[in-house]
C-alpha positions as CSV (number, residue, x, y, z in Angstrom):
1,X,42.2,-46.7,3.0
2,X,41.9,-45.2,6.4
3,X,42.0,-41.6,5.1
4,X,39.4,-42.4,2.4
5,X,37.1,-43.9,5.1
6,X,37.7,-40.7,7.2
7,X,36.7,-38.5,4.3
8,X,33.6,-40.6,3.4
9,X,32.4,-40.6,7.0
10,X,32.6,-36.9,7.1
11,X,30.7,-36.6,3.8
12,X,28.0,-38.9,5.1
13,X,27.5,-36.6,8.1
14,X,27.6,-33.5,5.9
15,X,25.0,-35.1,3.7
16,X,22.7,-35.8,6.6
17,X,23.2,-32.3,7.9
18,X,22.3,-30.8,4.5
19,X,19.2,-33.0,4.2
20,X,18.0,-31.8,7.7
21,X,18.7,-28.2,6.7
22,X,16.6,-28.5,3.5
23,X,13.8,-30.3,5.3
24,X,13.6,-27.8,8.1
25,X,14.5,-24.5,6.4
26,X,11.5,-22.2,6.7
27,X,9.8,-24.2,9.4
28,X,10.6,-22.8,12.9
29,X,8.8,-25.7,14.6
30,X,11.6,-28.0,13.3
31,X,14.6,-26.1,14.6
32,X,15.5,-29.1,16.8
33,X,16.7,-30.9,13.7
34,X,19.6,-28.4,13.5
35,X,20.6,-28.6,17.1
36,X,20.6,-32.4,17.2
37,X,23.8,-33.9,15.8
38,X,23.6,-35.8,12.5
39,X,24.4,-39.3,13.7
40,X,22.6,-41.8,11.6
41,X,24.7,-41.7,8.3
42,X,28.0,-41.2,10.1
43,X,27.4,-44.2,12.3
44,X,26.3,-46.3,9.4
45,X,29.4,-45.3,7.5
46,X,31.7,-46.1,10.5
47,X,30.0,-49.5,11.0
48,X,30.5,-50.2,7.3
49,X,34.1,-49.2,7.2
50,X,34.8,-51.0,10.5
51,X,33.4,-54.1,9.0
52,X,35.6,-53.7,6.0
53,X,38.6,-53.3,8.2
54,X,39.3,-49.7,7.2
55,X,39.8,-48.7,10.9
56,X,42.2,-50.8,13.1
57,X,40.9,-51.6,16.6
58,X,41.1,-49.6,18.8
59,X,41.2,-46.6,16.4
60,X,41.9,-43.0,17.5
61,X,41.4,-41.9,13.9
62,X,37.8,-43.3,13.9
63,X,37.0,-41.4,17.0
64,X,38.6,-38.2,15.7
65,X,36.7,-38.6,12.4
66,X,33.4,-38.8,14.3
67,X,34.2,-35.9,16.6
68,X,35.4,-33.7,13.8
69,X,32.3,-34.4,11.7
70,X,29.9,-33.7,14.5
71,X,31.6,-30.4,15.5
72,X,31.5,-29.1,11.9
73,X,27.9,-30.2,11.4
74,X,26.8,-28.8,14.7
75,X,28.3,-25.4,13.7
76,X,26.4,-25.4,10.5
77,X,23.2,-26.5,12.3
78,X,23.6,-23.7,14.8
79,X,23.8,-21.1,12.1
80,X,20.7,-22.5,10.4
81,X,18.9,-22.7,13.7
82,X,19.7,-19.0,14.4
83,X,18.4,-18.0,11.0
84,X,15.1,-19.8,11.5
85,X,14.8,-18.5,15.1
86,X,15.2,-15.0,13.6
87,X,12.2,-15.6,11.4
88,X,10.1,-16.5,14.5
89,X,11.3,-13.3,16.2
90,X,10.1,-11.3,13.2
91,X,6.6,-12.5,13.8
92,X,6.3,-15.2,11.2
93,X,5.0,-18.6,12.4
94,X,5.0,-21.8,10.5
95,X,1.2,-21.7,10.1
96,X,1.3,-18.3,8.3
97,X,4.1,-18.6,5.8
98,X,5.9,-21.6,4.4
99,X,9.1,-22.4,2.6
100,X,6.9,-23.0,-0.5
101,X,5.5,-19.4,-0.4
102,X,9.0,-18.0,-0.3
103,X,10.3,-20.4,-2.9
104,X,7.5,-19.4,-5.4
105,X,8.3,-15.7,-5.1
106,X,12.1,-16.3,-5.1
107,X,11.7,-18.2,-8.4
108,X,9.6,-15.4,-9.9
109,X,12.3,-12.8,-9.1
110,X,15.3,-15.1,-9.6
111,X,16.4,-14.8,-5.9
112,X,19.3,-17.1,-5.0
113,X,19.6,-19.3,-1.9
114,X,21.6,-18.0,1.1
115,X,22.9,-19.9,4.0
116,X,24.1,-16.9,5.9
117,X,22.3,-14.3,8.1
118,X,20.2,-12.4,7.3
119,X,18.1,-14.7,5.1
120,X,14.4,-15.1,4.4
121,X,13.5,-18.8,4.5
122,X,16.9,-19.7,3.2
123,X,16.9,-17.1,0.4
124,X,19.0,-13.9,0.0
125,X,17.9,-10.9,2.0
126,X,19.2,-7.4,2.0
127,X,18.8,-4.9,4.8
128,X,18.7,-1.7,2.9
129,X,17.5,-0.8,-0.6
130,X,19.4,1.6,-2.9
131,X,17.6,4.9,-2.5
132,X,17.6,5.9,-6.1
133,X,16.5,9.3,-7.4
134,X,13.7,11.1,-5.5
135,X,10.4,11.2,-7.3
136,X,9.9,14.8,-8.6
137,X,6.1,14.8,-8.3
138,X,6.2,13.6,-4.7
139,X,9.0,16.1,-3.9
140,X,6.8,18.9,-5.3
141,X,3.8,17.6,-3.4
142,X,5.8,17.5,-0.2
143,X,6.8,21.1,-0.5
144,X,3.4,22.4,-1.6
145,X,1.5,24.1,1.3
146,X,-1.4,22.0,2.5
147,X,-3.3,25.0,3.7
148,X,-3.4,26.4,0.2
149,X,-5.0,23.3,-1.2
150,X,-7.5,23.3,1.7
151,X,-8.3,27.0,1.1
152,X,-8.9,26.3,-2.6
153,X,-11.4,23.5,-1.6
154,X,-9.4,20.8,-3.3
155,X,-8.8,18.9,0.0
156,X,-11.5,18.6,2.7
157,X,-10.5,17.3,6.1
158,X,-7.2,16.7,8.0
159,X,-5.1,13.7,6.8
160,X,-4.1,11.4,9.6
161,X,-6.6,12.9,12.0
162,X,-7.7,9.5,13.3
163,X,-4.2,8.0,13.9
164,X,-3.8,9.6,17.3
165,X,-6.4,7.2,18.7
166,X,-5.2,4.2,16.7
167,X,-3.4,1.3,18.5
168,X,0.0,2.2,17.1
169,X,3.2,3.6,18.5
170,X,3.8,7.3,18.3
171,X,6.4,6.8,15.6
172,X,4.1,4.7,13.5
173,X,1.3,7.1,13.9
174,X,3.5,10.0,12.8
175,X,4.7,8.1,9.8
176,X,1.1,7.2,8.9
177,X,-0.1,10.7,9.2
178,X,2.8,11.9,7.1
179,X,2.0,9.4,4.4
180,X,-1.7,10.3,4.3
181,X,-0.9,14.0,4.1
182,X,1.6,13.5,1.3
183,X,-0.8,11.3,-0.7
184,X,-3.7,13.7,-0.2
185,X,-1.6,16.5,-1.7
186,X,-0.3,14.3,-4.4
187,X,-3.8,13.4,-5.6
188,X,-5.0,17.0,-5.3
189,X,-2.2,18.2,-7.5
190,X,-2.0,15.3,-9.9
191,X,-5.7,14.7,-10.3
192,X,-7.4,18.1,-10.1
193,X,-10.7,16.7,-11.5
194,X,-11.5,15.0,-8.2
195,X,-12.3,16.3,-4.7
196,X,-10.1,14.8,-2.0
197,X,-11.7,13.9,1.4
198,X,-9.1,13.0,4.1
199,X,-9.5,10.7,7.1
200,X,-13.1,9.5,7.4
201,X,-14.8,7.3,10.0
202,X,-15.5,3.7,9.3
203,X,-19.0,2.3,9.4
204,X,-20.7,-0.6,11.1
205,X,-24.4,-1.0,10.9
206,X,-24.7,2.5,9.7
207,X,-22.9,4.0,12.7
208,X,-19.5,5.6,12.9
209,X,-16.6,3.5,14.2
210,X,-12.9,4.3,14.7
211,X,-11.8,2.2,11.8
212,X,-11.2,4.7,9.1
213,X,-11.0,5.4,5.3
214,X,-7.8,7.4,4.8
215,X,-8.8,9.1,1.5
216,X,-11.9,9.4,-0.7
217,X,-11.4,10.8,-4.2
218,X,-14.7,11.9,-5.6
219,X,-15.8,13.2,-9.0
220,X,-18.7,13.0,-11.5
221,X,-18.1,11.7,-15.0
222,X,-19.6,12.8,-18.3
223,X,-22.6,10.5,-17.9
224,X,-23.5,11.9,-14.5
225,X,-22.2,9.0,-12.6
226,X,-20.5,9.6,-9.3
227,X,-17.0,8.0,-9.3
228,X,-15.4,7.3,-5.9
229,X,-11.9,5.9,-5.1
230,X,-11.7,4.8,-1.5
231,X,-8.0,4.7,-0.7
232,X,-6.2,3.1,2.2
233,X,-2.7,4.8,2.4
234,X,0.3,2.6,3.2
235,X,3.5,4.5,3.9
236,X,6.1,1.8,3.1
237,X,9.7,1.8,2.3
238,X,10.8,2.9,-1.2
239,X,14.0,2.8,-3.1
240,X,15.4,1.9,-6.5
241,X,14.2,-1.5,-7.5
242,X,11.8,-1.9,-4.6
243,X,8.7,-4.0,-5.4
244,X,5.8,-5.2,-3.3
245,X,4.3,-8.5,-4.2
246,X,2.0,-11.0,-2.6
247,X,3.5,-14.1,-1.0
248,X,0.3,-15.6,0.5
249,X,-3.3,-14.6,0.9
250,X,-2.6,-12.5,4.0
251,X,1.0,-11.5,3.5
252,X,2.7,-8.9,1.3
253,X,6.5,-9.3,0.7
254,X,9.0,-6.5,0.0
255,X,11.7,-7.2,-2.6
256,X,14.7,-5.6,-4.2
257,X,14.3,-6.6,-7.9
258,X,17.5,-4.9,-8.9
259,X,19.7,-7.0,-6.5
260,X,17.4,-10.0,-6.7
261,X,16.8,-10.3,-3.0
262,X,14.1,-10.1,-0.3
263,X,14.3,-6.7,1.5
264,X,14.0,-6.4,5.2
265,X,15.8,-3.6,7.1
266,X,15.5,-2.0,10.5
267,X,14.9,-5.3,12.2
268,X,11.8,-5.9,10.2
269,X,10.8,-8.9,8.1
270,X,10.3,-8.7,4.3
271,X,6.8,-10.0,4.9
272,X,4.1,-7.6,5.9
273,X,0.7,-8.7,7.3
274,X,-2.3,-7.4,5.4
275,X,-5.4,-6.3,7.4
276,X,-9.0,-6.9,6.4
277,X,-10.4,-3.4,7.4
278,X,-11.0,-2.2,3.8
279,X,-12.8,-5.4,2.8
280,X,-15.2,-5.0,5.7
281,X,-15.7,-1.3,5.1
282,X,-16.5,-1.9,1.4
283,X,-19.7,-3.8,2.3
284,X,-20.7,-1.2,4.9
285,X,-20.1,1.9,2.7
286,X,-21.7,0.5,-0.4
287,X,-24.9,-0.1,1.5
288,X,-24.8,3.5,2.9
289,X,-24.0,5.1,-0.4
290,X,-26.9,3.3,-2.0
291,X,-29.2,4.5,0.7
292,X,-28.0,8.2,0.2
293,X,-28.3,8.1,-3.6
294,X,-31.8,6.6,-3.5
295,X,-31.5,5.9,-7.2
296,X,-31.0,9.6,-8.1
297,X,-27.5,9.0,-9.3
298,X,-25.3,6.0,-10.0
299,X,-22.3,5.4,-7.7
300,X,-19.3,3.5,-9.0
301,X,-16.8,2.9,-6.2
302,X,-13.3,1.5,-6.5
303,X,-11.5,0.3,-3.4
304,X,-7.7,0.5,-3.3
305,X,-4.8,0.1,-1.0
306,X,-2.2,2.7,-2.1
307,X,1.5,1.9,-1.4
308,X,3.8,4.9,-1.4
309,X,6.9,6.2,0.3
310,X,7.4,9.5,2.0
311,X,11.1,9.2,2.1
312,X,13.4,11.0,-0.4
313,X,13.8,7.9,-2.5
314,X,12.3,6.3,-5.6
315,X,8.7,5.3,-5.3
316,X,8.2,1.6,-4.9
317,X,6.4,-0.5,-7.5
318,X,3.4,-2.8,-6.8
319,X,3.2,-6.1,-8.7
320,X,0.1,-6.8,-10.7
321,X,-2.5,-9.0,-9.0
322,X,-1.8,-8.0,-5.4
323,X,-4.9,-8.0,-3.3
324,X,-5.7,-7.2,0.3
325,X,-8.2,-9.5,2.1
326,X,-11.7,-8.9,0.8
327,X,-10.5,-8.6,-2.8
328,X,-9.1,-5.0,-2.4
329,X,-6.7,-4.3,-5.1
330,X,-3.3,-2.8,-4.2
331,X,-1.9,-0.1,-6.4
332,X,0.7,2.6,-6.6
333,X,-0.4,6.3,-6.6
334,X,0.4,6.5,-10.3
335,X,-1.8,3.5,-11.1
336,X,-4.7,5.1,-9.3
337,X,-4.1,8.4,-11.2
338,X,-4.3,6.5,-14.5
339,X,-7.6,4.9,-13.4
340,X,-9.0,8.4,-12.7
341,X,-7.8,9.8,-16.0
342,X,-9.4,6.8,-17.9
343,X,-12.7,7.6,-16.1
344,X,-12.6,11.3,-17.1
345,X,-13.0,14.0,-17.8
346,X,-14.5,14.3,-14.3
347,X,-15.9,17.2,-12.3
348,X,-15.3,17.6,-8.6
349,X,-18.9,19.0,-8.2
350,X,-20.5,16.0,-6.6
351,X,-24.1,16.0,-5.5
352,X,-24.7,18.0,-2.4
353,X,-26.3,15.1,-0.3
354,X,-23.2,13.0,-1.0
355,X,-20.8,15.9,-0.2
356,X,-22.7,16.5,3.1
357,X,-22.5,12.8,4.0
358,X,-18.7,12.6,3.3
359,X,-18.2,15.9,5.2
360,X,-20.1,14.5,8.2
361,X,-17.8,11.4,8.2
362,X,-14.6,13.5,8.5
363,X,-12.6,12.9,11.7
364,X,-11.2,16.4,11.8
């Protein structure tokens, strides 16, 4: 009877600890629930068994049972607290993401729960993705001389020219410039029907501002309409099975669909904050483009955030329906190329007033 009471007391404490974990997982503001010992259910169990005469008085076994239960559950609570504190260090606050957000995406990709570190809101997280095979088209674009495309007039401007003045670290600026340059070459080689403008100023009230448009792909379709793709380049991690999906209105999440896990790595979180620059620039640019055309030609503009990887790994995929703030659709480079082909055949001979305007907006 005494041994049974000992076991049931421990199970009561374990049940309370598990309940606290499930209620607090994914909510950094409730980390105190893990550090405080689970006392309510163990005390109730001890009182009940004491009343039933399971523990003789005085009982060293009862005291040992309580101490052992608390030590075990405090250990589990400490691990959970560390996991949640890790989410706070990664820049995720309780007001930005919730357990519900992570659970919804985890169910979509069949990601299992994890009670070890690292984890993302209590779900399995991997640090590194499988690299997979390098994309041959991106490998070719990386080796192709940029100066040759510029001399042929297929690219105008210098990709990444505005990143030196951006509020980023030197390493991030270099990575961003590398991504913009690779994407510019990729589009020039894969979509020869469009003219590529690289690194343009942003607009506010008709005046230039530092916020930029990374790439503008311009062409004229068979009906004489000007087709523009305004592209914001994102140099994100690639790899076999890597997918980027939306976890909340302002956050993107990186996943490993092959291993069914969230994907962090290099001390970073699987969640990536999405900025609103492209949504703001869309309104400004559309007004300026309308002013320049003056009804002489129709302008159809498509605004895209392009997610690609410059590493020698498989290109990541972008889930359907992902949108940056302002309703800007996210796409892979291949998805944008397919859009351009569907609009074609196109001619890169855009109207001279428009070409002059785009050239005047170049940061180089």
